Structures are given as C-alpha cells and as structure tokens.
N, C-alpha and C positions, 0 to 999 in steps of 0.2 A: 476151625481155629488154628490148626497147624499151618494151613495155607496163608492165613493172615499173618501169623508170626513169621513165616518164611519171607513173605513179601516185605514185611516191616524190617527185617534184618538186612535186606538188600541195601537199605539206606543207612545202615549203621556206619560209624566212623572208626576206622582202624588207625588212621593217622590224622593228626590235626595240622592245620596251617600254622606255621611258626611265625610269631611276631617277635621281632628283635627286642631284646631286653631293654626296658625303659621306654618303649614306644607303644605300649597298650593305649595310652591316651590319644595317640595319633590315629590308631584304628578306630577308636570310639568317636573321635571327631569326624572321621570320614563317614561312619555309619549315621551319625547325627545329621550330617549334611545331606546324605541320601534321602533321609526322611523328609527333607524340605524341597527336593528337586521337583520342578513342575515341567510337564510336557508342553509342547508348543500350543496345545489346545487349552492350556491353563489348568488342567487336572493334575493331581499328584501322581508321580510315578509309582510310589509305594503308599499303601493305605493300611492302617491298622488302628483299631480303637484303643489299643493298649500298647505299652512300651515293652511288654514281656517278650514278644517275638525277637526284638532287636538284641536285648541283653542275653537271651537264651541262645541265640545264634552265635554270639561271640563266645560264650562260655562252652558251648558244645563243640564248635568247629575250629577253635583257635586255641593255641597255648602261648604263653608269654615267657620268653626266655627259657623254653623247655619245660615250664611248669604249668599245671592246670590253672585255669582262671576261675576263681570262686564266683559263683552266680551272684552272691550278695555284693561282691566288689563291683561287678559290672552294673548291677541294678542301680547302685547309687548314682551313676552318671546319667541315668534316664529318668528324668522327672517331668511332670506335666508343665505346660506353660503357666507361668506365674508362680510356680512352686520353687522354693529355694533348695538347691542341691545340698546334700550333706557336706559339711566343711571338708575340704581336701578331695572332693570328687568332681571338681570342675576341671576341664581340660586346660592345662597351663598354656599360655600364649606361645611359649617356645616349643610346644609339641603340636601346634596347629600348623603343619608344614605344607598342606595342600589345600586347594580350593576347587571345589567342583563347580564348573560353570558350563552353560550350554555351548555347544560347538559353534554356534553362530555368534557367540560373544568372546570367543577365545582369541 
C-alpha cells in the first residue's frame, strides 16, 4: 500500500496552471473543442463515456485568476448532447477566442 501511495503522490500537483482572470470560459471552450476533434481516420482523438474527466481535469490542474476553480462551477459547462446547460454556464461568444482546426485545413 505504501508503494502505491508513493507512486500516486508522484502525480500530485504542487502548482496549477494559471488561467488569466476572466478567461476560464475560453479554456472551457478549448477543452470542449478538443472533445470533438477527429483524427484523419475519422476516429475521435479523445474518448470518454462521461464528462467528468474533462471538468475534473480543469478543476484539478488549473486555477482562475489565482483562485481554485470549484468542481461544480466547471461541471455546469459540460452537459450531454441535447441537454440544456444551466443558465450562465454557456461560453459567451466573446470568450470563444480560438478555433481548433486540422493542420491540413489551416
């Protein structure tokens, strides 16, 4: 058990990636785009049956304006297809600053 704990702590986070204050929705938009990226063979680059790995990734490894990002806050942005997001948890158009496109379409 001690070896497992030691191995697990190697992946712990002592510092998080800083997201500029006000731009958490921009990061969320990029992660949402990554979920839709397809490889040249038509398969998805990323696969997950659930949304939780994406919002947990953001909450665990990023901070926003120097503050922790609450898991529930990020979870609200990741809803299933056809589900309506909670009011206020859609990425505003003015925060969709980047578009991920295949290199052969750039």
